N, C-alpha and C positions, 0 to 999 in steps of 0.2 A: 779198576777197568781193565779188562783184556779188549785192548782196542782194536786187534786184528779181527775178533769175531763181530765187533760193530761194523766196521768197516766193510767187513766181507758179506752181510747183509746186506747193507745199504747197495754196495757195489752191484751185487746178485740182481735186485730187486731193480736199480737204475738201467742196469744191462737190459732187463727182459721190456721194461717200460721205453726205454730210448730205441730198442731194435724195431719194437712194434711202433713208433712214433715215424722212426726210419722208413718203415714200410707203407707210410701213407694211414695208416691204423688208428683208431681212437681209441683212449685207455677205458672209455665205457665199454668197449666191446670184450674187453676180458675181465671186466668186473661182474661176475655172474653170481648172485646170489645163491642162486639155486646149487649151482656148480661146489659153491664153497660150501654150503650145510651139506651135501651129499658126501663130497670127499674128507672134509675136515671132521664132520659128525660120524661118518663112517669109520673114520681111521680111529678117533678115539675111541668109539663103541668097541671096536676091534680089540684095541689094547685091555678095554676095562673086561674082556672075556679071557685074553690070556694071562692077566697079570693080578694079583692080589692088590687090594687096594692100598696096604700100607707101603708097597713096591712102587705104587704109581706117585703115590704123595711124595717119595724119595726122589723118583725122578723130575718131577717139579721142581723140587728144592733143589738138585743137582745143577739146575738150568743158570741157577748164580754161578756156580764153580765154573761154567762155560762162558758166561758174560762177563763177571766181573772177577774171577779167577783167584785163587788164595796166594795168599802173600808169603812167599817163601824166601825166606834169606839163610841159606845154607852155612854162608862166611858167619854169620851172627851165631848161627847155633854153634859153630865149630868152637868160635872166640869164647862164646859162654862155657862150655864144655872145659874148655883150656883152665878157664879163670878157676873154675870149681875144682879141677884135678889139681891146680898148683895150692888153692886153700885146704883140700884135704891132707895134701901133702906135709905142707907146714903145720895145721893144726888138727887133722885126723879127721874122719867121715862125718862124725858128728856136727863139725862146724859148719857143715853145709846146709844145717836145719836153719841158720838164721837169713839163707839167700832164697830160702824158698817163696816169701813174699814178692821177692821181685822178679818171677820167673813167671812168664805170663801164658805160655803155652801149657795147656793142660798135660800133656802127653809127656813131656820134658819135666814138669812139676811131679806128674804122678812116680816118674821113673826115680827122680832126685829124693823123695819121699820113701821108695822102697828101701833105697841105699841107705838113708839115714836110721831107718826101722831094721837096719841090721839084716836086709835080706841076701839069701846068699844070690853070688852073680849068675850063676845057671840059673836060679828060680825069676830074677830078674829079666834075665833074657828070653825064657819061657813065656812070662807074663806079658810083656811089652810084645813081643812076637805074635801071639795069639790076638791082641789088641787090632794089632796091623793087619793080620791076615783077614780078621773080621770086618775092619774097616774096608779094607779092598774089596773085598767081595761083596759087601753092600753097594759100593761105588759102581761096580761092574753091573749089577742087576739094574740099577738107575740106567747107566749107558745102554744096557741092552731092551730097555722099554721103548728109545730113542730109534733104536736099530729094528726093533720089530713095526715101529710108525712108517719107518722110510721102506719096509718093504710091504707093508699094507696100504701106503699113500696110492702107487700107480696101480695096483688092481683094483681098488675103489675107483680111481679115477676111470677105468676102462669100464666099471660099472656105472656109473655115472653116463659114461659116451652112450652106452646101449639104452638105457633110461631114455635120454634126450633122442635117441632114433625112434623109439618106440613110440615116443610122443610125436615125433614128424609123422611117422606112418600112420598114427590115427586119425592125422589133421591132414591128409594130403589134398581133401575135398575144400579145406580153408586155408589158401596160401598165405594168410595174414598171421599164423600161427609157426609157419615154417621156420621162419627163422631165429626164432626164440628158442625152437628145440633144436635146433642144430648148432646153436652156439653153446648149448649147457652142454651138449654133447661135445664138442670139441676142445670147450673151457674147461671141464670136469678133467679131462686127459692131461691139459697144461697144467691144473692143481696138484693133482696127483703126483706127476712125473717132477714138477717144479716142486714141491713141497719135501719131497722124498731127499733130492740129491740138491738142493740149494738151503735146507732147514735141519730136518730128522736125523739123516745120516753124518752132516758135518757137527752137528752138535753132539751126538753119541762119540765121535770120535775127539773131540775136543775134551769132553767129559772125561774119557779114558787116559788121554794125554795129562791133563790137571792131574788126575787120580795117580796116574804113573810119577809124577814129580812128587807129590805129597807123600806117596809111599817109599820113595828115595829118600826123602827128607826124614822121615820116621826112622827108616832104616841105618840113617847116620847117627841119629841120637841114640837109637839102639846100641851101636858098636860102641859111642863115646860112653854112655852110661854103664855099660859093662867093663869098659875099660878102667872107668873113674871105679867101679866098685872091685875091681882087681886091683886097685893101687897101681896101677901100671906107669911108667915115667912119662911123666906131660909131654917130650919131646917126640917120644916113641908113637903116644897117642896122636899127637899133632900129625905127624908123617899117617898112621893110617886113616885118620880123619879126612884130610887134604885129597885123599885117593877120591871122596865124592865129588870134590868143588872141580870146576871148570880150571882150565890153566892159568885163564886172566883172573880166577879169585885166589888161587892160591899164594901164599905170602912168599915173596922176592928173598932169595937168599943174600945175606949182605955182603957186601961188596968187598975184596980184599983190597 
């Protein structure tokens, strides 16, 4: 789980509720069902109008990427590729077939299978690169849905505020109804701006960040698999792959 996402959401909500309490306000004053329905319902409706249903479903599914986050271990990927490189150097590329059952990552498994099948290294690169580009494009579409929600929510909040003021104007002769209308007017704006800047836009940016991490990991795998298909020296391949790792992850040189 990406604990930073959870902490951020909890901290943002706590700051708003805490600030309300410090000002002497009550939680019930900002819990307006009408305002919530207008802002959230209107924002979802706008997203439905803009986006095809399959993309919307992917956007909802992408929330797991922002909250739980994919488990990426580039160092383990480098080790796996180097182990395969050493094996193929000793026993040939066909020896890699025995390792297929131990490879859990579908992308890596597909690449090794292509190599075992005798696919040309250039073709291996092209096939895997197309898959990465498609994956990245689909991920960006999902992130853009949340970006769109972050753009619509404040405007829908203003719409809710106008509706609340209309309700106030219609009931000027009945003071008992003025408070509810004014509350909806202001709380709708809070919901619109708050949901956009504390939830929708941060989630969109987190999805993009996680997507970038995943595509980097896949590109690392492509470089390694192509080198494996070309029969590169494991030592040179290691130097190439460690360029994807942070300094802390790279293997330390032996002490003299």
